[in-house]
C-alpha positions as CSV (number, residue, x, y, z in Angstrom):
1,M,0.0,0.0,0.0
2,D,1.4,3.2,-1.1
3,A,0.3,6.5,0.4
4,T,1.7,9.8,-0.3
5,I,1.7,12.5,2.3
6,T,1.8,16.1,1.3
7,I,3.6,18.8,3.2
8,N,0.2,20.4,4.0
9,E,-1.1,17.2,5.5
10,L,2.2,16.7,7.5
11,F,2.0,20.2,8.8
12,S,-1.7,19.8,9.8
13,F,-0.8,16.5,11.6
14,V,2.0,18.2,13.6
15,L,-0.3,21.1,14.4
16,Y,-3.0,18.7,15.6
17,L,-0.4,16.9,17.9
18,L,0.7,20.3,19.3
19,G,-2.9,21.3,19.9
20,I,-3.6,18.0,21.7
21,G,-0.4,18.5,23.8
22,L,-1.5,22.1,24.6
23,L,-5.0,21.0,25.5
24,F,-3.6,18.3,27.9
25,Y,-1.3,21.0,29.5
26,M,-4.2,23.4,29.9
27,I,-6.3,20.7,31.5
28,M,-3.5,20.0,34.0
29,L,-3.1,23.7,34.7
30,V,-6.8,24.2,35.4
31,R,-6.8,21.1,37.6
32,N,-3.8,22.5,39.7
33,I,-5.5,26.0,39.9
34,N,-8.7,24.3,41.1
35,R,-6.8,22.5,43.8
36,I,-5.2,25.7,45.0
37,V,-8.6,27.5,45.0
38,V,-10.1,24.6,47.0
39,K,-7.3,24.7,49.6
40,T,-7.5,28.5,49.8
41,R,-11.3,28.3,50.4
42,Q,-10.8,25.7,53.1
43,I,-8.2,27.9,54.9
44,V,-10.4,30.9,54.6
45,D,-13.4,28.9,56.0
46,I,-11.3,27.6,58.9
47,R,-9.7,31.0,59.8
48,E,-12.7,33.2,59.0
49,K,-13.1,34.5,62.6
50,E,-9.4,35.4,62.8
51,I,-9.4,37.1,59.4
52,D,-12.5,39.1,60.4
53,A,-10.9,40.2,63.6
54,A,-7.6,41.1,61.8
55,L,-9.6,43.2,59.3
56,K,-11.4,45.0,62.0
57,E,-8.1,45.9,63.7
58,V,-6.5,47.3,60.6
59,P,-7.9,50.9,61.1
60,D,-6.5,50.9,64.7
61,I,-3.2,49.6,63.5
62,M,-3.0,52.3,60.8
63,S,-3.8,55.0,63.4
64,N,-1.2,53.6,65.8
65,T,1.3,53.5,62.9
66,S,0.5,57.1,62.2
67,N,1.2,58.0,65.8
68,I,4.4,56.0,65.9
69,V,5.6,57.8,62.7
70,S,4.8,61.2,64.3
71,N,6.6,60.3,67.5
72,V,9.6,59.1,65.6
73,S,9.6,62.3,63.7
74,H,9.6,64.3,67.0
75,I,12.4,62.2,68.4
76,T,14.4,62.6,65.3
77,D,14.0,66.4,65.5
78,D,14.9,66.5,69.2
79,T,17.9,64.3,68.6
80,K,19.0,66.6,65.7
81,E,18.7,69.7,67.9
82,L,20.6,67.9,70.8
83,V,23.4,66.9,68.5
84,E,23.7,70.4,67.1
85,K,23.8,71.8,70.7
86,V,26.3,69.2,72.0
87,S,28.6,69.2,68.9
88,P,30.7,72.2,69.9
89,D,31.1,70.8,73.4
90,I,32.2,67.4,72.0
91,T,34.7,69.1,69.8
92,D,36.1,71.0,72.8
93,I,36.2,67.8,74.9
94,L,38.1,65.9,72.1
95,G,40.5,68.8,71.9
96,N,41.1,68.8,75.6
97,T,41.5,65.0,75.6
98,S,44.0,65.3,72.9
99,S,45.9,67.9,74.8
100,I,45.9,65.8,78.0
101,F,47.2,62.8,76.1
102,K,50.0,64.9,74.6
103,K,50.9,66.3,78.0
104,A,50.8,62.8,79.5
105,D,53.1,61.6,76.7
106,T,55.5,64.4,77.3
107,M,55.5,63.7,81.1
108,G,56.1,60.0,80.3
109,E,59.1,60.9,78.2
110,K,60.5,63.1,80.9
111,A,60.0,60.5,83.5
112,L,61.8,58.0,81.3
113,E,64.7,60.4,80.8
114,S,64.9,60.9,84.5
115,M,64.9,57.2,85.2
116,E,67.7,56.8,82.7
117,L,69.7,59.6,84.4
118,I,69.1,58.0,87.8
119,T,70.1,54.6,86.5
120,E,73.3,56.0,85.0
121,S,74.1,57.8,88.2
122,I,73.6,54.8,90.4
123,S,75.7,52.7,88.0
124,E,78.5,55.3,88.1
125,V,78.3,55.4,92.0
126,A,78.4,51.6,92.1
127,C,81.5,51.6,89.8
128,A,83.2,54.3,91.9
129,I,82.5,52.3,95.1
130,E,83.9,49.2,93.5
131,D,87.0,51.1,92.4
132,N,87.4,52.5,95.9
133,I,87.0,49.1,97.5
134,R,89.7,47.8,95.2
135,N,92.0,50.7,96.2
136,I,91.3,50.1,99.9
137,S,92.1,46.5,99.4
138,D,95.3,47.4,97.7
139,Y,96.2,49.8,100.5
140,V,95.5,47.2,103.1
141,Y,97.6,44.7,101.3
142,L,100.5,47.2,101.1
143,I,100.1,48.1,104.8
144,L,100.2,44.4,105.6
145,E,103.3,43.9,103.5
146,I,105.0,46.9,105.2
147,I,104.1,45.4,108.6
148,D,105.6,42.1,107.5
149,V,108.7,43.8,106.4
150,I,109.0,45.7,109.7
151,K,108.4,42.5,111.6
152,N,111.1,40.8,109.7
153,V,113.5,43.6,110.2
154,L,112.8,43.7,113.9
155,K,113.1,40.0,114.2
156,R,116.6,40.1,112.6
157,K,117.9,42.5,115.1
């Protein structure tokens, strides 16, 4: 059996297949949307009282929000004024603090220099005492030798 298919027939066949696929996809889409709507309706039915209460509170919430925004605006303005008033004092305090730290640094350097001077002086005194002790030791040794010599001379006579 021989059958010839024209391009027009092939094109129509492909379009029919695409249409059937699109129809199947649309049916699945409507089915999923229907499930979502059913679940949403169930949730709304279960939570109907809570939703009504929340909707009744919305005007109060909005007025409270307005009051809060107004209070925040006042606080912001007050804070801005306070910062503007305190800003020069803070600058002075920072300048004084910087000056104090510089003076403390200078005093620390002077104290360090004084400690170095005292350390050097003590070291020099210790060296001088050591030299003097050596000299005394030498003198005592010499005196003892002289005494020995005098003893020996006196013993010989």
